[in-house]
N, C-alpha and C positions, 0 to 999 in steps of 0.2 A: 368580485365576490367578497363580501365582508364577513369577518368572523368575530363573533361576540366573545370578548375576553372576560367573561363573568367569573366571579370567584369560584363557582362550581367547576367551570371548564379548566381554569388554572390549577385547581386542586387535583383534578383528574390527570392532567398532563404531568404535573410534578409527582404524583403518586406513581404513575407508570414509569417515569424515568428517574426514580429514586431521589426525589427532591430537587431535580434539576429542571429548569425551564427550557425544554428542547422542542422546537417547532420547525415546520417547513422542511427544507432540504436536509437540515441536520437530523431531524427525526427520521427521514427516509434513509439517510446514511447509516444511522444506528440500526434500523431494522434490517438493512441489507447486510451489515456486518454480522448480525446475529444469524441471518440465513446462511451466510458463508461459513460461520463458525458456530454450529448449534450448541456446543458445550459452553459458550461464552454467555454469561449472565447479562442482563440489561445494564447493570451498573458498570460492568467491565467494558461493554460496548460503548457506553456513554463516555467513560474515561478514555478509551482508545480514540474515539472521535475528537474529544477535547484536546488530546495531545496532538493529533493530526492538525487540527485547526491552529493550535499554538505554533507548531512547527511551520505551517504555511504562512502565518502572519509574521513570523520572525525572519523568514527567508525570502519568500517569493515577493512579498510586498516591498521589502527593502532593496532587493537586487534581482529583478526579473531575469536578466541575462545569465547570471550565475545559476539561477534555478533551472533555466532551460538546459544549460549544459549538464547539470546534475541529473535532470530527468532523462536526457538522452543517454547518459552513462548508465543509468539504471535500466533503461529499455534494452540497451546492448547487452548488459550483464544477464538480464532475464532471458533474452533470446539465446545467448550462449549456453546458459544453464539448461534451457529447454532442448537445445540440440544435443547437449551432453547426455541427458536422460532419455531422449527419444531415439538415439541412434547408437550404433556400435562403433562409429568412426572415431570416438574419443577414447577408445581403450588402447592398451599397449599395441604398438605397431611401428611402422616405419616413421610416421609423422610424430608419434608420441611414445618414445621408447620407455619412458618412466611409467606409463599407464595412468598418469594423473588425470584428474578431471580437467576439462577444457578451461574452466575459469579459475583454476587453482593458482598457486603461487607462480608456477611456470606456465606460460601460455603455450598451448599446443598449436600446431599448424592448421588443424581443422577449424579452429575458431578464432584465428588471428583476425582482428578487426583493424585494418590499416587506417581507417578513418576515425578511430576513437583515440 
């Protein structure tokens, strides 16, 4: 499928994305970001996506193994936070006498991840 990049089309795209030339997957990512955060303006979504791309290009492409380790850490952290908000097992008790959240400064027994 060929797409004509006429001056009219380019002008429409740039007008929609506040002067930026955003197409394809990046355009879809910006739209998705706006759907997840309805209060975010188009310009903010474009800037957020540009920052994500810049971070990706400066880390993943330079050192994929380090990026994988960082991603796994982030997944484990999110999983722990979801367990902390979704259950009462992370409140004060025998495993967590301080009552701190699972992923706080001190790890509780309920969310200890021996493999991280």
